[in-house]
LOBAKOL-938150 format. One line per 10 residues: number of its first residue (from 1); for each residue x, y, z of N, C-alpha, C, O. Coordinates in Angstrom, 2 decimals, padded with zeros to 5 digits. Layout:
REM LOBAKOL-938150
NUM) X/Y/Z/X/Y/Z/X/Y/Z/X/Y/Z; ...
REM end
This chain:
REM LOBAKOL-938150
1) 000.87/-001.14/000.03/-000.01/-000.06/000.03/000.85/001.25/000.02/001.77/001.36/000.84; 000.59/002.18/-000.84/001.43/003.43/-000.92/001.11/004.33/000.16/000.04/004.25/000.76; 002.08/005.29/000.47/001.87/006.27/001.44/000.58/007.11/001.07/-000.21/007.45/001.95; 000.40/007.44/-000.26/-000.76/008.20/-000.57/-002.07/007.48/-000.36/-003.06/008.05/000.10; -002.05/006.18/-000.70/-003.26/005.34/-000.56/-003.60/005.26/000.97/-004.75/005.38/001.38; -002.54/005.05/001.79/-002.66/004.94/003.22/-003.24/006.29/003.77/-004.08/006.28/004.67; -002.80/007.39/003.23/-003.25/008.72/003.71/-004.66/008.91/003.27/-005.44/009.50/004.02; -005.06/008.43/002.08/-006.45/008.50/001.58/-007.38/007.67/002.56/-008.46/008.13/002.93; -006.96/006.54/002.92/-007.67/005.64/003.77/-007.99/006.38/005.10/-009.12/006.38/005.57; -006.96/006.98/005.67/-007.09/007.67/006.87/-008.03/008.96/006.75/-008.76/009.29/007.68
11) -007.96/009.62/005.61/-008.84/010.76/005.31/-010.22/010.37/005.21/-011.08/011.12/005.68; -010.54/009.22/004.62/-011.90/008.79/004.42/-012.58/008.21/005.64/-013.80/008.09/005.71; -011.74/007.84/006.61/-012.26/007.31/007.75/-012.95/008.33/008.71/-012.62/009.52/008.69; -013.83/007.89/009.47/-014.51/008.89/010.47/-013.46/009.58/011.28/-012.49/008.95/011.71; -013.62/010.87/011.51/-012.58/011.63/012.29/-013.16/012.21/013.53/-014.37/012.16/013.77; -012.30/012.76/014.30/-012.77/013.58/015.37/-013.23/014.91/014.83/-013.07/015.10/013.62; -013.77/015.84/015.55/-014.20/017.07/014.96/-013.10/017.86/014.31/-013.39/018.64/013.40; -011.88/017.72/014.71/-010.68/018.29/014.18/-009.47/017.45/014.49/-009.42/016.77/015.52; -008.51/017.49/013.64/-007.26/016.71/013.87/-006.65/017.31/015.09/-006.43/018.52/015.14; -006.38/016.51/016.09/-005.73/016.93/017.41/-004.29/016.80/017.25/-003.80/015.71/016.94
21) -003.54/017.87/017.45/-002.13/017.81/017.58/-001.73/017.93/018.95/-002.11/018.90/019.61; -000.97/017.01/019.48/-000.54/017.05/020.97/000.92/017.69/020.87/001.87/017.10/020.34; 000.98/018.89/021.41/002.35/019.54/021.48/002.39/020.37/022.77/002.47/021.59/022.81; 002.31/019.55/023.79/002.47/020.32/025.14/003.67/019.64/025.82/004.10/018.54/025.46; 004.18/020.37/026.83/005.34/019.86/027.51/004.99/019.07/028.85/005.10/019.60/029.95; 004.59/017.85/028.66/004.25/017.04/029.78/005.24/015.90/029.82/005.95/015.64/028.85; 005.28/015.23/030.95/006.17/014.01/031.08/005.38/012.80/030.76/004.17/012.86/030.59; 006.12/011.59/030.67/005.53/010.44/030.36/004.45/010.02/031.43/003.51/009.29/031.14; 004.66/010.53/032.66/003.68/010.25/033.73/002.32/010.79/033.39/001.33/010.19/033.80; 002.22/011.85/032.69/000.92/012.40/032.37/000.27/011.85/031.10/-000.79/012.31/030.67
31) 000.95/010.86/030.51/000.34/010.21/029.30/-000.92/009.45/029.69/-001.77/009.25/028.82; -001.09/009.02/030.87/-002.26/008.38/031.33/-003.49/009.15/031.10/-004.55/008.54/030.92; -003.43/010.47/031.07/-004.59/011.32/030.84/-004.61/011.81/029.42/-005.31/012.78/029.11; -003.86/011.15/028.55/-003.93/011.42/026.98/-003.00/012.53/026.54/-003.26/013.09/025.47; -002.03/012.89/027.20/-001.09/013.94/026.67/000.14/013.36/026.12/000.56/012.31/026.60; 000.75/013.91/025.18/001.99/013.52/024.56/002.93/014.63/024.54/002.54/015.72/024.12; 004.24/014.46/024.99/005.11/015.53/025.05/005.39/016.17/023.69/005.09/015.58/022.65; 005.95/017.36/023.69/006.36/018.08/022.49/007.76/017.64/022.09/008.66/017.48/022.92; 007.91/017.44/020.81/009.27/016.98/020.27/009.75/017.88/019.17/008.95/018.43/018.40; 011.09/018.05/019.09/011.61/018.87/018.02/011.77/018.12/016.71/011.67/018.70/015.63
41) 012.03/016.84/016.81/012.36/016.02/015.60/011.22/015.12/015.16/011.28/014.49/014.10; 010.16/015.07/015.97/008.99/014.22/015.60/007.74/015.10/015.59/007.65/016.03/016.39; 006.82/014.85/014.75/005.58/015.51/014.72/004.53/014.39/015.04/004.61/013.29/014.50; 003.58/014.71/015.89/002.61/013.72/016.35/001.20/014.39/016.16/000.88/015.48/016.65; 000.38/013.57/015.38/-000.99/014.05/015.17/-001.96/012.83/015.42/-001.49/011.69/015.54; -003.21/013.07/015.48/-004.21/012.01/015.62/-005.15/012.13/014.42/-006.14/012.86/014.55; -004.95/011.51/013.28/-005.81/011.61/012.14/-007.16/011.03/012.34/-008.10/011.47/011.68; -007.34/010.05/013.23/-008.59/009.53/013.54/-008.59/009.13/015.01/-007.51/009.13/015.59; -009.63/008.81/015.65/-009.69/008.52/017.11/-008.79/007.28/017.32/-008.80/006.31/016.57; -008.08/007.40/018.33/-007.16/006.27/018.88/-005.99/005.94/017.99/-005.24/005.02/018.32
51) -005.78/006.64/016.90/-004.72/006.37/015.97/-003.76/007.55/016.02/-004.15/008.67/015.70; -002.50/007.31/016.43/-001.50/008.37/016.50/-000.62/008.21/015.28/-000.23/007.10/014.93; -000.30/009.36/014.61/000.58/009.37/013.48/001.90/010.07/013.94/001.90/011.28/014.19; 002.96/009.34/014.05/004.26/009.89/014.43/005.10/010.00/013.10/005.24/009.05/012.32; 005.61/011.21/012.93/006.31/011.52/011.70/007.66/011.99/012.11/007.84/012.86/012.96; 008.70/011.29/011.36/010.13/011.79/011.53/010.12/013.11/010.81/009.68/013.18/009.66; 010.59/014.14/011.44/010.42/015.52/010.96/011.68/016.22/010.97/011.81/017.23/011.66; 012.68/015.74/010.20/013.93/016.46/009.81/014.12/016.42/008.29/015.14/015.92/007.82; 013.19/016.91/007.55/013.31/016.70/006.06/014.56/017.31/005.45/015.14/016.76/004.50; 014.98/018.43/005.98/016.17/019.15/005.37/017.49/018.24/005.64/018.47/018.34/004.90
61) 017.46/017.38/006.70/018.53/016.39/006.85/018.22/015.07/006.38/018.93/014.12/006.73; 017.13/014.91/005.56/016.73/013.60/004.99/016.29/012.67/006.11/016.30/011.45/005.94; 015.92/013.19/007.22/015.43/012.42/008.45/016.56/011.57/009.02/016.34/010.52/009.63; 017.78/012.05/008.81/018.88/011.33/009.46/018.71/011.41/011.01/018.31/012.44/011.54; 018.99/010.40/011.63/018.68/010.28/013.13/019.92/010.75/013.86/021.01/010.19/013.72; 019.71/011.82/014.66/020.75/012.38/015.52/020.46/011.94/016.95/019.47/011.26/017.23; 021.40/012.38/017.89/021.09/011.93/019.27/019.80/012.47/019.80/019.13/011.76/020.55; 019.38/013.70/019.46/018.14/014.18/019.92/016.94/013.29/019.46/016.03/012.97/020.22; 017.00/012.92/018.16/015.90/012.07/017.64/015.84/010.77/018.29/014.75/010.28/018.58; 017.05/010.12/018.55/017.04/008.87/019.25/016.31/008.93/020.56/015.47/008.09/020.89
71) 016.68/010.02/021.34/016.03/010.16/022.63/014.53/010.41/022.57/013.76/009.94/023.41; 014.15/011.18/021.55/012.73/011.47/021.33/011.97/010.27/020.86/010.82/010.10/021.28; 012.51/009.41/020.02/011.84/008.27/019.66/011.56/007.33/020.82/010.49/006.73/020.89; 012.49/007.21/021.69/012.27/006.39/022.86/011.20/006.95/023.71/010.29/006.23/024.12; 011.27/008.27/024.01/010.30/008.91/024.93/008.92/008.87/024.22/007.90/008.68/024.90; 008.87/009.03/022.92/007.53/009.01/022.21/006.89/007.60/022.42/005.76/007.49/022.90; 007.61/006.58/022.06/007.01/005.28/022.08/006.72/004.77/023.53/005.75/004.05/023.76; 007.52/005.13/024.41/007.24/004.78/025.83/005.99/005.54/026.32/005.20/004.98/027.07; 005.81/006.76/025.92/004.69/007.50/026.27/003.41/006.99/025.76/002.44/006.75/026.49; 003.43/006.81/024.36/002.23/006.18/023.67/001.88/004.80/024.13/000.70/004.44/024.11
81) 002.81/004.01/024.53/002.60/002.65/024.97/001.60/002.65/026.25/000.82/001.72/026.47; 001.72/003.74/027.02/000.82/003.76/028.32/-000.34/004.78/028.13/-001.09/005.05/029.07; -000.46/005.34/026.91/-001.47/006.35/026.73/-002.79/005.59/026.39/-002.84/004.89/025.38; -003.88/005.72/027.25/-005.14/005.05/026.99/-005.85/005.64/025.72/-006.83/005.03/025.29; -005.45/006.73/025.14/-006.15/007.29/024.04/-005.50/006.75/022.73/-005.97/007.04/021.63; -004.50/006.00/022.86/-003.75/005.46/021.77/-003.96/003.92/021.56/-003.64/003.12/022.45; -004.48/003.55/020.42/-004.66/002.11/020.16/-003.79/001.53/019.01/-003.59/000.32/018.88; -003.26/002.51/018.15/-002.36/002.09/017.08/-001.43/003.26/016.75/-001.79/004.41/017.01; -000.34/003.01/016.22/000.61/004.06/015.84/001.11/003.82/014.48/001.54/002.72/014.14; 001.06/004.89/013.65/001.56/004.83/012.27/002.88/005.76/012.33/002.83/006.90/012.80
91) 003.96/005.25/011.86/005.20/006.04/011.87/005.56/006.23/010.36/005.67/005.25/009.62; 005.72/007.46/009.96/006.16/007.74/008.54/007.19/008.93/008.68/007.60/009.29/009.78; 007.54/009.45/007.59/008.59/010.50/007.63/008.23/011.64/006.63/007.61/011.42/005.59; 008.65/012.85/007.02/008.33/014.01/006.21/009.47/014.11/005.21/010.57/013.65/005.50; 009.24/014.70/004.00/010.32/014.98/003.10/010.53/013.94/002.05/009.70/013.05/001.87; 011.61/014.03/001.39/011.91/013.22/000.19/012.15/011.74/000.57/011.66/010.83/-000.10; 012.89/011.54/001.60/013.31/010.18/002.00/012.70/009.82/003.44/012.40/010.68/004.27; 012.56/008.52/003.62/012.11/008.07/004.89/013.20/008.30/005.96/012.97/008.92/007.00; 014.42/007.78/005.66/015.52/007.99/006.60/016.84/007.73/005.96/017.03/006.70/005.31; 017.78/008.66/006.15/019.13/008.54/005.67/020.04/007.90/006.62/021.25/007.99/006.41
101) 019.58/007.23/007.68/020.44/006.64/008.63/020.86/007.55/009.80/020.22/008.55/010.14; 021.92/007.16/010.35/022.46/007.99/011.49/023.03/009.26/011.02/023.77/009.25/010.03; 022.77/010.33/011.63/023.34/011.69/011.21/024.80/011.65/011.56/025.20/011.50/012.71; 025.62/011.80/010.44/027.04/011.72/010.58/027.61/012.89/011.41/028.67/012.71/011.99; 026.98/014.06/011.50/027.49/015.11/012.25/027.36/014.66/013.77/028.26/015.02/014.54; 026.40/013.97/014.21/026.37/013.57/015.59/027.44/012.51/015.82/028.04/012.47/016.90; 027.70/011.66/014.87/028.80/010.69/015.04/030.11/011.43/015.16/030.96/011.04/015.96; 030.32/012.55/014.34/031.49/013.21/014.45/031.67/013.93/015.79/032.78/014.07/016.30; 030.58/014.36/016.32/030.68/014.92/017.77/031.04/013.90/018.81/031.69/014.18/019.81; 030.58/012.67/018.53/031.02/011.63/019.54/032.47/011.31/019.27/033.20/011.00/020.21
111) 032.93/011.38/018.03/034.25/011.09/017.78/035.24/012.18/018.39/036.39/011.89/018.74; 034.73/013.36/018.47/035.52/014.44/019.10/035.51/014.20/020.60/036.52/014.46/021.24; 034.48/013.76/021.15/034.42/013.43/022.65/035.35/012.29/022.96/036.01/012.29/024.00; 035.43/011.32/022.06/036.30/010.23/022.30/037.78/010.61/022.19/038.63/010.05/022.87; 038.05/011.58/021.29/039.44/011.93/021.08/040.02/012.80/022.28/041.22/013.01/022.40; 039.08/013.27/023.14/039.50/014.07/024.29/040.08/013.12/025.41/040.74/013.59/026.33; 039.82/011.90/025.31/040.40/010.94/026.33/041.41/010.10/025.75/041.27/009.59/024.64; 042.54/009.93/026.53/043.59/009.00/026.11/043.35/007.54/026.67/043.97/006.57/026.23; 042.48/007.47/027.59/042.19/006.14/028.22/041.24/005.37/027.38/040.11/005.78/027.12; 041.75/004.19/026.94/040.89/003.32/026.06/039.65/002.80/026.83/038.59/002.63/026.23
121) 039.78/002.56/028.05/038.63/002.12/028.86/037.49/003.19/028.88/036.32/002.89/028.68; 037.91/004.44/029.13/036.95/005.56/029.04/036.28/005.66/027.70/035.08/005.91/027.63; 037.01/005.49/026.64/036.45/005.57/025.30/035.48/004.43/025.12/034.44/004.65/024.49; 035.73/003.22/025.62/034.82/002.08/025.55/033.56/002.44/026.34/032.48/002.11/025.85; 033.60/003.06/027.48/032.44/003.36/028.28/031.55/004.40/027.53/030.32/004.30/027.51; 032.25/005.39/026.94/031.48/006.38/026.16/030.71/005.73/025.02/029.52/005.97/024.79; 031.50/004.88/024.30/030.84/004.16/023.19/029.69/003.22/023.64/028.65/003.17/022.99; 029.88/002.52/024.71/028.83/001.63/025.19/027.67/002.41/025.63/026.56/001.96/025.33; 027.73/003.43/026.23/026.62/004.26/026.68/025.86/004.85/025.51/024.63/004.86/025.51; 026.59/005.34/024.48/025.98/005.88/023.34/025.23/004.84/022.54/024.10/005.07/022.11
131) 025.83/003.74/022.36/025.15/002.62/021.63/023.95/002.06/022.40/022.98/001.60/021.80; 024.03/002.10/023.70/022.84/001.69/024.53/021.67/002.64/024.35/020.51/002.22/024.28; 022.00/003.92/024.27/020.91/004.98/024.07/020.28/004.59/022.65/019.06/004.52/022.56; 021.01/004.37/021.67/020.44/004.14/020.37/019.72/002.78/020.36/018.69/002.68/019.70; 020.20/001.76/021.04/019.51/000.47/021.07/018.26/000.61/021.84/017.25/000.03/021.44; 018.25/001.33/022.90/017.02/001.49/023.71/015.87/002.18/022.96/014.70/001.91/023.22; 016.22/003.04/022.03/015.24/003.69/021.20/014.52/002.69/020.25/013.30/002.71/020.10; 015.32/001.83/019.62/014.78/000.82/018.75/013.90/-000.16/019.61/012.82/-000.58/019.20; 014.40/-000.49/020.78/013.73/-001.45/021.71/012.42/-000.89/022.09/011.46/-001.65/022.20; 012.29/000.46/022.32/011.07/001.08/022.69/010.06/000.91/021.71/008.91/000.71/022.11
141) 010.33/000.96/020.41/009.39/000.69/019.28/009.04/-000.70/019.34/007.85/-000.98/019.17; 009.94/-001.69/019.55/009.69/-003.04/019.55/008.81/-003.46/020.68/007.91/-004.27/020.47; 009.00/-002.96/021.89/008.28/-003.25/023.11/006.94/-002.58/023.25/006.13/-002.96/024.10; 006.69/-001.56/022.38/005.44/-000.79/022.48/004.25/-001.79/022.42/004.18/-002.65/021.54; 003.35/-001.63/023.37/002.29/-002.61/023.43/001.14/-002.34/022.48/000.20/-003.12/022.38; 001.22/-001.15/021.74/000.26/-000.84/020.76/000.83/-001.27/019.37/002.05/-001.27/019.19; 000.00/-001.60/018.44/000.47/-002.05/017.09/001.19/-000.82/016.43/000.67/000.29/016.39; 002.36/-001.08/015.94/003.14/000.03/015.18/003.25/-000.40/013.84/003.66/-001.53/013.56; 002.86/000.54/012.88/002.83/000.31/011.46/003.78/001.40/010.91/003.66/002.59/011.19; 004.71/000.91/010.14/005.73/001.81/009.48/005.25/002.04/008.05/004.85/001.09/007.37
151) 005.29/003.27/007.59/004.97/003.56/006.21/006.18/004.22/005.59/006.46/005.39/005.86; 006.94/003.44/004.71/008.20/003.72/004.19/008.11/004.30/002.77/007.40/003.75/001.94; 008.81/005.38/002.49/008.86/005.84/001.13/010.35/006.17/000.75/011.16/006.52/001.62; 010.65/006.05/-000.45/012.02/006.31/-001.02/013.06/005.66/-000.17/012.93/004.47/000.11; 014.08/006.36/000.28/015.31/005.76/000.81/015.06/005.38/002.34/014.51/006.16/003.11; 015.47/004.23/002.65/015.42/003.73/004.07/016.82/003.13/004.29/017.08/002.00/003.88; 017.71/003.88/004.94/019.11/003.47/005.03/019.52/003.32/006.35/019.08/004.07/007.22; 020.43/002.28/006.63/021.08/002.06/007.99/020.19/002.00/009.14/019.48/001.01/009.32; 020.18/002.99/009.92/019.39/003.08/011.20/017.94/003.11/010.83/017.14/002.74/011.69; 017.55/003.46/009.78/016.09/003.47/009.30/015.65/002.10/009.16/014.53/001.72/009.50
161) 016.61/001.31/008.63/016.19/-000.18/008.50/016.04/-000.78/009.80/015.11/-001.55/010.01; 016.92/-000.49/010.75/016.75/-000.97/012.20/015.46/-000.53/012.75/014.80/-001.30/013.45; 015.04/000.68/012.48/013.91/001.25/013.14/012.69/000.54/012.53/011.75/000.25/013.28; 012.66/000.22/011.22/011.40/-000.34/010.66/011.30/-001.83/011.05/010.20/-002.40/011.07; 012.44/-002.46/011.36/012.41/-003.88/011.73/011.73/-004.08/013.10/011.29/-005.18/013.45; 011.66/-003.03/013.84/011.10/-003.15/015.19/009.51/-002.95/015.20/008.82/-003.08/016.21; 009.02/-002.62/013.92/007.55/-002.47/013.86/006.78/-003.76/013.74/007.37/-004.82/013.51; 005.52/-003.70/013.91/004.60/-004.88/013.75/004.34/-005.05/012.30/004.42/-006.18/011.81; 004.05/-004.02/011.57/003.66/-003.98/010.17/004.49/-002.96/009.47/004.72/-001.86/009.97; 004.94/-003.34/008.29/005.71/-002.41/007.37/005.05/-002.32/005.93/004.85/-003.34/005.27
171) 004.76/-001.13/005.52/004.28/-000.82/004.20/005.31/000.04/003.63/005.95/000.84/004.30; 005.48/-000.17/002.23/006.43/000.75/001.53/005.87/000.97/000.15/005.12/000.20/-000.45; 006.33/002.15/-000.30/005.91/002.55/-001.68/006.70/001.72/-002.66/007.66/001.04/-002.30; 006.26/001.78/-003.95/006.96/000.99/-004.99/008.36/001.49/-005.23/009.24/000.72/-005.62; 008.58/002.85/-005.00/009.94/003.45/-005.15/010.84/003.34/-003.98/011.96/003.84/-004.02; 010.38/002.68/-002.89/011.18/002.52/-001.77/012.40/001.65/-001.94/012.31/000.64/-002.65; 013.52/001.95/-001.35/014.66/001.07/-001.39/015.33/001.08/-000.10/015.24/002.07/000.63; 016.04/-000.02/000.26/016.60/-000.28/001.55/017.99/-000.60/001.48/018.42/-001.31/000.57; 018.79/-000.08/002.45/020.25/-000.25/002.35/020.78/-000.29/003.79/020.43/000.55/004.62; 021.59/-001.23/004.04/022.29/-001.43/005.37/023.53/-000.81/005.43/024.21/-000.89/006.46
REM end
C-alpha cells in the first residue's frame, strides 16, 4: 500500500471534529490522561480517534537520526505505550526520503568526545553508553504494546532499516529502497 493510499484511507475514515495535535510539555507520567510531550524532531497528530501518527520531522537532513531524535523516539513510544487514547501508531517521515540513517554530524561529535580521552577504557564506556541509548530507542518501538505500522517511502538506509524492523507491520511505496 502506498503512502498516498494509506493517507487517503485515513482521510476517508471517520474523524474527530478536528485533527488533534498534541504539542505540550508534559512528562510520560501524564500520558495516562492522554497527553503526549512536544518533540523537536517528531511531529505527532491523531488523524482519527485512537490512531496516532508519528512523523520523523527532519526533512532538510533527510530524516537522518541524530542523538536528539534517538532520545525522542524512545520517549515518544514509551509515552504512547501507556496512553489510553492510543490504540495504534503509524510512523512515517516528512520529506523526500524516509530515513538517511544515522546523522554523521552527531557521530563526528561523538568522535571528538572520544578524542578528548587518552584512556581506552573511558572511550569504551562512552561508546557503550551511546550505543545503549540508540539500542534503547529501537527497543522502545519493539516493546510498544500498541500495534506499530511503518509507512516507508524512498530511501530507508542504515538506522532507518533498524527502526522499521522493530515495527509490527511495514508498508512501503513502490519506489522505496533499503540499504544497510
